[in-house]
MIKETI-169571 format. One record per residue (C-alpha): residue number from 1; x negated, z, y. Coordinates in steps of 0.2 Angstrom, whole numbers, plus 5000, padded with zeros to 4 digits. Example, Ala and Ser with C-alpha at 12.3 -4.5 7.8 and 13.67 -1.06 7.14 Angstrom:
n  xx  zz  yy
1  4938  5039  4978
2  4932  5036  4995
END
This chain:
n  xx  zz  yy
1  5471  5628  4814
2  5458  5624  4800
3  5458  5618  4782
4  5464  5631  4769
5  5453  5635  4754
6  5442  5620  4758
7  5455  5608  4753
8  5455  5593  4765
9  5474  5589  4761
10  5479  5607  4765
11  5480  5609  4784
12  5485  5624  4795
13  5496  5618  4810
14  5502  5629  4824
15  5519  5631  4814
16  5512  5633  4797
17  5502  5625  4783
18  5506  5607  4777
19  5499  5599  4761
20  5497  5580  4761
21  5491  5567  4748
22  5477  5555  4746
23  5484  5537  4747
24  5472  5522  4745
25  5458  5533  4750
26  5467  5539  4766
27  5473  5556  4769
28  5492  5556  4773
29  5504  5569  4779
30  5522  5564  4781
31  5538  5571  4789
32  5530  5585  4799
33  5542  5592  4811
34  5536  5592  4829
35  5551  5599  4837
36  5567  5609  4831
37  5582  5599  4824
38  5591  5593  4840
39  5608  5597  4833
40  5622  5609  4838
41  5618  5616  4855
42  5602  5606  4856
43  5611  5589  4855
44  5608  5579  4871
45  5595  5592  4876
46  5576  5592  4878
47  5567  5595  4861
48  5564  5614  4857
49  5549  5621  4848
50  5548  5621  4830
51  5553  5637  4820
52  5537  5642  4811
53  5538  5642  4792
54  5530  5653  4778
55  5519  5646  4764
56  5514  5628  4762
57  5526  5614  4767
58  5524  5599  4756
59  5522  5584  4768
60  5523  5570  4755
61  5539  5561  4761
62  5545  5553  4777
63  5557  5562  4787
64  5575  5555  4790
65  5577  5541  4802
66  5586  5544  4818
67  5605  5540  4816
68  5608  5522  4819
69  5620  5508  4815
70  5616  5496  4801
71  5605  5482  4808
72  5600  5467  4798
73  5585  5464  4809
74  5578  5482  4807
75  5582  5488  4790
76  5577  5505  4784
77  5566  5507  4769
78  5574  5512  4752
79  5576  5530  4751
80  5575  5534  4769
81  5590  5543  4775
82  5597  5545  4792
83  5600  5562  4801
84  5601  5570  4818
85  5587  5581  4812
86  5574  5567  4814
87  5560  5574  4825
88  5546  5572  4813
89  5529  5563  4813
90  5516  5557  4801
91  5497  5558  4801
92  5485  5546  4792
93  5467  5551  4793
94  5450  5546  4785
95  5446  5555  4769
96  5431  5564  4776
97  5436  5575  4791
98  5418  5581  4793
99  5414  5564  4800
100  5425  5567  4815
101  5432  5570  4827
102  5441  5553  4826
103  5450  5544  4839
104  5468  5545  4838
105  5481  5531  4839
106  5500  5536  4842
107  5512  5523  4837
108  5530  5522  4845
109  5541  5510  4835
110  5553  5497  4842
111  5571  5493  4839
112  5580  5489  4855
113  5581  5508  4858
114  5594  5509  4845
115  5586  5506  4828
116  5570  5508  4818
117  5560  5521  4810
118  5541  5526  4808
119  5544  5524  4789
120  5545  5505  4790
121  5531  5498  4779
122  5527  5486  4793
123  5520  5501  4802
124  5509  5508  4788
125  5493  5513  4797
126  5482  5514  4781
127  5472  5498  4785
128  5469  5504  4803
129  5462  5520  4797
130  5452  5513  4783
131  5444  5499  4794
132  5442  5509  4810
133  5439  5528  4806
134  5454  5533  4817
135  5468  5544  4815
136  5485  5536  4816
137  5501  5546  4821
138  5518  5539  4820
139  5534  5547  4825
140  5553  5546  4825
141  5563  5550  4840
142  5581  5550  4845
143  5590  5533  4847
144  5605  5525  4855
145  5617  5537  4863
146  5609  5552  4856
147  5592  5547  4864
148  5595  5536  4879
149  5612  5537  4887
150  5614  5548  4902
151  5629  5560  4901
152  5623  5571  4915
153  5638  5566  4925
154  5648  5577  4913
155  5638  5593  4918
156  5648  5606  4927
157  5642  5610  4944
158  5627  5620  4944
159  5622  5617  4926
160  5609  5603  4929
161  5595  5615  4925
162  5603  5630  4918
163  5618  5636  4908
164  5635  5638  4917
165  5645  5654  4917
166  5652  5650  4900
167  5636  5646  4892
168  5639  5627  4891
169  5622  5618  4888
170  5620  5604  4901
171  5616  5586  4896
172  5598  5581  4900
173  5591  5564  4903
174  5579  5553  4894
175  5579  5565  4879
176  5571  5551  4868
177  5556  5550  4880
178  5556  5569  4880
179  5554  5568  4861
180  5539  5557  4863
181  5531  5568  4875
182  5534  5583  4863
183  5526  5573  4849
184  5511  5569  4861
185  5510  5587  4865
186  5510  5592  4847
187  5495  5580  4844
188  5486  5588  4858
189  5488  5605  4850
190  5486  5600  4832
191  5477  5584  4829
192  5460  5593  4829
193  5465  5602  4812
194  5466  5584  4804
195  5449  5579  4811
196  5456  5570  4827
197  5449  5571  4845
198  5463  5577  4857
199  5453  5570  4871
200  5454  5552  4865
201  5472  5547  4861
202  5478  5529  4863
203  5497  5527  4864
204  5503  5511  4857
205  5520  5503  4854
206  5530  5487  4852
207  5546  5481  4860
208  5556  5496  4864
209  5541  5506  4859
210  5531  5497  4872
211  5544  5499  4885
212  5543  5518  4882
213  5524  5516  4884
214  5525  5507  4901
215  5538  5519  4907
216  5528  5535  4901
217  5514  5528  4911
218  5524  5531  4927
219  5529  5549  4922
220  5519  5564  4929
221  5524  5574  4913
222  5513  5562  4902
223  5497  5565  4912
224  5484  5571  4900
225  5493  5568  4884
226  5485  5551  4881
227  5470  5542  4888
228  5473  5523  4884
229  5488  5513  4881
230  5493  5497  4872
231  5510  5488  4876
232  5515  5474  4864
233  5530  5464  4871
234  5537  5478  4883
235  5554  5475  4891
236  5545  5484  4906
237  5558  5480  4919
238  5573  5486  4908
239  5574  5503  4916
240  5590  5507  4926
241  5595  5519  4940
242  5607  5533  4937
243  5622  5524  4945
244  5621  5510  4933
245  5618  5522  4919
246  5633  5532  4923
247  5644  5516  4922
248  5637  5512  4905
249  5640  5530  4899
250  5658  5530  4906
251  5661  5514  4896
252  5654  5522  4880
253  5666  5537  4882
254  5680  5524  4883
255  5675  5516  4867
256  5676  5534  4859
257  5693  5536  4867
258  5687  5550  4879
259  5692  5552  4897
260  5676  5555  4907
261  5686  5566  4919
262  5694  5577  4906
263  5688  5595  4905
264  5686  5594  4886
265  5676  5578  4885
266  5659  5587  4886
267  5663  5598  4872
268  5670  5584  4861
269  5655  5573  4864
270  5644  5587  4857
271  5654  5588  4841
272  5658  5570  4837
273  5651  5564  4821
274  5634  5555  4824
275  5639  5540  4814
276  5653  5537  4825
277  5642  5538  4840
278  5630  5525  4832
279  5645  5513  4829
280  5651  5515  4846
281  5633  5512  4853
282  5632  5496  4843
283  5649  5490  4851
284  5642  5495  4868
285  5626  5485  4866
286  5635  5469  4862
287  5648  5471  4876
288  5636  5475  4890
289  5624  5461  4884
290  5638  5448  4884
291  5645  5453  4901
292  5628  5455  4909
293  5615  5444  4900
294  5597  5450  4902
295  5602  5468  4903
296  5602  5482  4890
297  5615  5495  4888
298  5603  5508  4881
299  5587  5510  4889
300  5576  5523  4899
301  5584  5529  4915
302  5577  5533  4932
303  5582  5551  4933
304  5571  5557  4948
305  5562  5569  4937
306  5555  5563  4920
307  5555  5545  4927
308  5554  5549  4946
309  5556  5531  4952
310  5559  5513  4944
311  5543  5510  4935
312  5541  5493  4944
313  5540  5502  4960
314  5528  5515  4953
315  5516  5501  4947
316  5517  5491  4964
317  5513  5507  4973
318  5499  5512  4962
319  5507  5528  4957
320  5506  5525  4938
321  5494  5535  4927
322  5477  5526  4929
323  5473  5524  4910
324  5465  5508  4903
325  5479  5497  4896
326  5480  5482  4885
327  5497  5472  4888
328  5503  5456  4881
329  5517  5446  4873
330  5521  5433  4860
331  5522  5414  4863
332  5540  5413  4856
333  5547  5430  4859
334  5565  5424  4860
335  5566  5412  4844
336  5571  5426  4833
337  5585  5431  4845
338  5591  5413  4845
339  5590  5411  4826
340  5600  5427  4824
341  5612  5423  4838
342  5608  5440  4845
343  5617  5446  4861
344  5601  5455  4867
345  5594  5440  4875
346  5602  5426  4885
347  5599  5410  4874
348  5611  5397  4881
349  5611  5388  4898
350  5627  5397  4902
351  5621  5415  4899
352  5605  5411  4908
353  5615  5405  4923
354  5625  5421  4922
355  5609  5431  4922
356  5603  5423  4938
357  5620  5426  4946
358  5619  5444  4942
359  5601  5445  4948
360  5606  5437  4965
361  5620  5449  4967
362  5608  5463  4966
363  5594  5454  4976
364  5601  5441  4988
365  5584  5435  4991
366  5583  5429  4973
367  5599  5417  4976
368  5588  5402  4979
369  5576  5405  4964
370  5586  5398  4950
371  5583  5380  4953
372  5565  5383  4956
373  5562  5393  4940
374  5572  5381  4929
375  5562  5366  4936
376  5547  5374  4928
377  5555  5371  4911
378  5555  5352  4910
379  5568  5350  4896
380  5580  5364  4903
381  5594  5366  4898
382  5590  5356  4882
383  5581  5360  4866
384  5575  5378  4866
385  5572  5380  4884
386  5585  5393  4888
387  5577  5404  4876
388  5560  5401  4883
389  5566  5405  4900
390  5574  5421  4893
391  5558  5425  4885
392  5549  5425  4901
393  5562  5434  4911
394  5563  5448  4898
395  5545  5450  4892
396  5531  5438  4898
397  5534  5439  4917
398  5536  5458  4917
399  5520  5460  4907
400  5511  5449  4919
401  5518  5458  4934
402  5513  5475  4927
403  5496  5469  4922
404  5492  5463  4939
405  5498  5479  4947
406  5489  5490  4934
407  5473  5480  4936
408  5472  5488  4954
409  5470  5505  4947
410  5463  5505  4930
411  5454  5493  4917
412  5467  5481  4911
413  5467  5467  4897
414  5480  5454  4894
415  5484  5444  4878
416  5496  5431  4872
417  5499  5430  4853
418  5502  5412  4849
419  5498  5412  4830
420  5511  5405  4818
421  5510  5401  4800
422  5515  5383  4793
423  5532  5390  4787
424  5536  5399  4803
425  5531  5384  4813
426  5542  5372  4802
427  5557  5384  4804
428  5555  5384  4823
429  5552  5403  4823
430  5533  5402  4829
431  5525  5418  4836
432  5542  5427  4838
433  5546  5444  4844
434  5536  5457  4833
435  5526  5444  4825
436  5509  5452  4830
437  5514  5469  4822
438  5508  5464  4804
439  5492  5458  4811
440  5489  5474  4821
441  5492  5485  4805
442  5486  5473  4792
443  5503  5473  4783
444  5504  5454  4781
445  5516  5447  4768
446  5523  5464  4762
447  5542  5459  4762
448  5549  5450  4747
449  5560  5440  4758
450  5547  5436  4771
451  5545  5417  4772
452  5530  5418  4782
453  5517  5412  4769
454  5528  5401  4758
455  5518  5386  4764
456  5501  5394  4764
457  5491  5401  4779
458  5488  5419  4772
459  5469  5418  4772
460  5469  5412  4790
461  5481  5426  4795
462  5471  5439  4787
463  5455  5433  4796
464  5465  5434  4812
465  5472  5451  4808
466  5454  5457  4806
467  5451  5451  4823
468  5466  5459  4831
469  5462  5475  4822
470  5445  5475  4829
471  5450  5473  4846
472  5463  5487  4845
473  5451  5499  4836
474  5437  5496  4848
475  5448  5499  4863
476  5454  5516  4854
477  5437  5521  4850
478  5426  5515  4865
479  5438  5510  4878
480  5433  5492  4878
481  5442  5479  4866
482  5426  5471  4859
483  5428  5458  4846
484  5421  5454  4829
485  5402  5451  4830
486  5392  5437  4821
487  5389  5448  4806
488  5407  5449  4802
489  5412  5431  4807
490  5403  5414  4807
491  5409  5412  4825
492  5405  5425  4837
493  5420  5433  4846
494  5423  5428  4864
495  5421  5441  4877
496  5438  5448  4883
497  5437  5449  4902
498  5447  5462  4911
499  5463  5455  4919
500  5463  5453  4938
501  5474  5444  4950
502  5461  5430  4954
503  5456  5424  4937
504  5470  5431  4926
505  5459  5430  4911
506  5470  5431  4895
507  5465  5432  4877
508  5475  5420  4866
509  5476  5424  4847
510  5480  5408  4838
511  5468  5399  4826
512  5455  5412  4830
513  5453  5419  4848
514  5450  5410  4865
515  5450  5415  4883
516  5461  5406  4895
517  5462  5409  4914
518  5480  5410  4920
519  5488  5401  4904
520  5505  5403  4911
521  5501  5397  4929
522  5516  5385  4931
523  5529  5397  4925
524  5521  5412  4934
525  5521  5402  4951
526  5539  5397  4948
527  5544  5415  4946
528  5533  5421  4959
529  5522  5437  4960
530  5536  5448  4967
531  5543  5458  4953
532  5561  5454  4948
533  5572  5466  4939
534  5590  5473  4938
535  5592  5490  4946
END
């Protein structure tokens, strides 16, 4: 796997040659397949190897996004199509491969496990590559029912791991996670040809992407495929057992008008139009969130194989992969869900109460906790406090619990992103879910409809973006999230201490950076240190 004819844009991969382009002094290859199209007999199956090609493949355009229902919060860029044939990745690299090998950062996009694409301009890694001499890989993976629902209950007896007598392909679990593992394995085998170091790979993601990161950290199949991890706003506890997954899948089949017990259902599910599956997934997500606030219909599953046990249990027992980790959340995670009246998070006092009732039904010892926790939010249930409580149930507390557990086995750093522009503060949005992404990638103010900087604040945001990027890049390169030094800034960056259960040092990104010890102490103590999650 070397450059052909001395052209740094022409690279030989294990499957064939790819030609990229030079964009803003960064080498870019887009739409490279890392697995075979998961269609026909490969639907609901683990990804299969790519069929090699002859000649040179032009890697100039993003591959199709995974099939998904139209989503106003996560819109696809103009010109990006949808297809089941979506298992492609993109590589951005410095212009001079001879200066390598470069650290590698692999990005998993979010979107509630049902939406999103690596093609979204917000995730453009050009600034990271230019500022940090790293290689950035981003990937598409199967979403929604095609990627995360568990239909293994439809397998004929004896077909869990092999074909039955009639050659029917069994349904496999967690195929989206298997996609991500296949992409990481592709990186191991191919990234050196682009100038990357396969021995220095950082896996990072946001929201559902971060949920995949924290879940993969508990999968033995991921061992050796990445060496550091960053989880931005991970719904880390939103992983469910197979019994619950089967109930959700039965309900999904009902939305399609299929009988789970009918002998023809498995065959029909393999042939139903993918757009119809996406529409039914949209309805399923809304229904489950309304009936069981605080839970997701579509999420990774504890299948006993790829995900051997609930990630929460693995972290508590120290059975996760002991790789260095940065983990954190945003100050106002739930404000966007409240503004959009999204069913994905409980944002009213009533839905918060139902969430507590559901938790107590699964964990009777939690029955007395509701009053104690609500008392930690002095204005509850008025103003925005139901959303704040939901924020902590879904994102902040799971991240704190995981940081505490992970700090026992590997270096761990925790952050909280508090920064908000004047306009977003005035609108009551603040540092909402996903707000940090533009600062990580340096893609501030790219959307024409983005109200973030209508009242100013762009210069301050750019300076903070440089600080955030420096931390992420230093972590990827050296394993320590060092800050901007006095040569780059008039104010030296504070040292970011490792997280531990005694001091609980947390780096706050706001008007600059500062370290606070246990900044969420009152809330953390109210929730307690015992991890709470739905099974």
